[in-house]
C-alpha positions as CSV (number, residue, x, y, z in Angstrom):
1,M,-93.6,-125.0,59.0
2,K,-97.3,-124.3,58.9
3,V,-99.9,-126.8,57.7
4,I,-103.0,-126.1,55.7
5,V,-105.9,-127.8,57.5
6,D,-108.8,-128.9,55.2
7,T,-112.4,-128.3,56.2
8,C,-113.1,-132.0,56.8
9,V,-110.5,-132.2,59.6
10,W,-111.8,-129.0,61.2
11,S,-115.3,-130.4,61.0
12,L,-114.4,-133.6,62.8
13,A,-112.8,-131.5,65.6
14,L,-115.3,-128.6,65.9
15,R,-118.7,-129.3,64.3
16,R,-119.6,-132.3,66.3
17,S,-121.0,-132.4,69.8
18,E,-117.8,-134.3,70.7
19,P,-114.6,-134.2,68.6
20,V,-114.1,-137.4,66.6
21,A,-111.2,-139.4,67.9
22,S,-108.9,-139.7,64.9
23,R,-105.3,-139.3,64.0
24,E,-106.1,-136.2,62.0
25,V,-107.9,-134.5,64.9
26,Q,-105.0,-135.4,67.1
27,A,-102.6,-133.9,64.5
28,L,-104.8,-130.8,64.4
29,Q,-104.6,-130.4,68.1
30,E,-100.8,-130.7,68.0
31,L,-100.6,-128.1,65.2
32,I,-102.8,-125.7,67.2
33,Q,-100.6,-126.1,70.3
34,D,-97.5,-125.5,68.1
35,G,-99.1,-122.4,66.4
36,R,-98.6,-124.1,63.0
37,V,-102.1,-123.9,61.6
38,A,-102.6,-122.2,58.2
39,M,-106.2,-121.1,57.8
40,L,-107.6,-120.1,54.4
41,G,-110.7,-117.9,54.1
42,P,-112.6,-120.4,52.0
43,V,-112.1,-123.1,54.6
44,R,-113.4,-120.7,57.3
45,Q,-116.5,-120.1,55.1
46,E,-117.1,-123.8,54.5
47,L,-116.9,-124.4,58.2
48,L,-119.4,-121.7,59.0
49,S,-121.8,-122.6,56.2
50,G,-124.7,-124.7,57.2
51,V,-124.4,-124.2,61.0
52,K,-127.9,-124.8,62.3
53,T,-128.4,-122.1,64.9
54,P,-127.1,-118.6,65.4
55,T,-125.7,-119.6,68.8
56,Q,-123.7,-122.4,67.2
57,F,-122.5,-120.1,64.4
58,K,-121.4,-117.4,66.9
59,K,-119.5,-120.0,69.0
60,L,-117.7,-121.6,66.0
61,A,-116.9,-118.2,64.5
62,A,-115.4,-117.1,67.8
63,A,-113.3,-120.3,68.1
64,L,-112.0,-119.7,64.6
65,E,-110.9,-116.1,65.3
66,A,-107.8,-117.5,66.9
67,F,-106.6,-118.5,63.4
68,P,-105.8,-115.5,61.1
69,D,-106.3,-116.2,57.4
70,E,-103.2,-116.8,55.2
71,D,-102.8,-114.3,52.4
72,V,-104.4,-115.6,49.3
73,G,-104.0,-113.5,46.1
74,S,-104.9,-113.4,42.5
75,K,-102.0,-115.6,41.6
76,D,-103.2,-118.3,43.9
77,Y,-106.6,-118.3,42.2
78,V,-105.0,-118.4,38.8
79,E,-102.9,-121.3,40.0
80,A,-106.0,-123.0,41.4
81,A,-107.6,-122.8,38.0
82,R,-104.4,-124.2,36.4
83,C,-104.5,-127.1,39.0
84,F,-108.2,-127.7,38.2
85,N,-107.4,-127.9,34.4
86,R,-104.4,-130.2,34.9
87,C,-106.3,-132.6,37.0
88,R,-109.4,-132.5,34.8
89,S,-107.2,-133.3,31.7
90,K,-106.2,-136.5,33.6
91,G,-109.8,-137.3,34.6
92,V,-109.5,-136.1,38.2
93,Q,-112.3,-133.9,39.5
94,G,-112.4,-131.6,42.6
95,S,-113.9,-128.5,44.1
96,N,-112.6,-125.0,43.6
97,T,-111.8,-124.8,47.3
98,D,-109.7,-128.0,47.1
99,F,-107.7,-126.7,44.2
100,L,-107.2,-123.4,46.0
101,L,-105.7,-125.4,48.9
102,C,-103.5,-127.2,46.4
103,A,-102.4,-123.8,44.8
104,V,-101.5,-122.3,48.2
105,S,-99.7,-125.4,49.2
106,L,-97.6,-125.4,46.0
107,R,-96.7,-121.7,46.5
108,S,-96.0,-121.8,50.2
109,G,-94.6,-125.4,50.5
110,F,-97.1,-125.9,53.4
111,P,-98.5,-129.5,53.4
112,I,-102.2,-130.2,53.6
113,L,-103.8,-132.1,56.4
114,T,-107.0,-133.8,55.2
115,T,-109.1,-136.9,55.4
116,D,-110.4,-136.3,51.8
117,A,-109.2,-139.1,49.5
118,D,-109.5,-136.8,46.5
119,F,-106.2,-135.2,47.6
120,G,-104.4,-138.4,47.0
121,L,-105.7,-138.2,43.4
122,F,-104.7,-134.5,43.1
123,N,-101.3,-135.5,44.4
124,K,-100.7,-137.9,41.6
125,V,-101.0,-135.0,39.1
126,L,-99.9,-132.0,41.1
127,R,-97.4,-133.4,43.6
128,V,-98.8,-131.3,46.5
129,K,-97.4,-132.1,49.9
130,L,-99.9,-134.1,52.1
131,M,-99.3,-134.3,55.8
132,G,-99.7,-137.8,57.2
133,A,-101.4,-137.7,60.6
134,T,-98.2,-139.0,62.2
135,T,-95.9,-136.6,60.4
């Protein structure tokens, strides 16, 4: 089964001069080796946004080309809005991209690999699957 990898994990692995040694980065490396990474276009955009130099941008964009985007359609965006509204009604806030990851996860059954503690809060309301770094 594929795993949706959140921007924060990619950032630890690719946007530093040296990858951060963490369980999540190790899990990402294993997912890459197994061909189980699910890339979403908005995650790609977040990763490439704010890169300081054109050379770094080109290098990162080239590295990410190995991961085709999962199909995300109108129904996913509608579900993301529904997720946003459900969480907000319970006092839980998040970004549009985070809720899109949740929506795609709910549709596909793919777990999410993240270091973002907000997903633990989303999970209490939405019951999305979260991948533990050792799972």
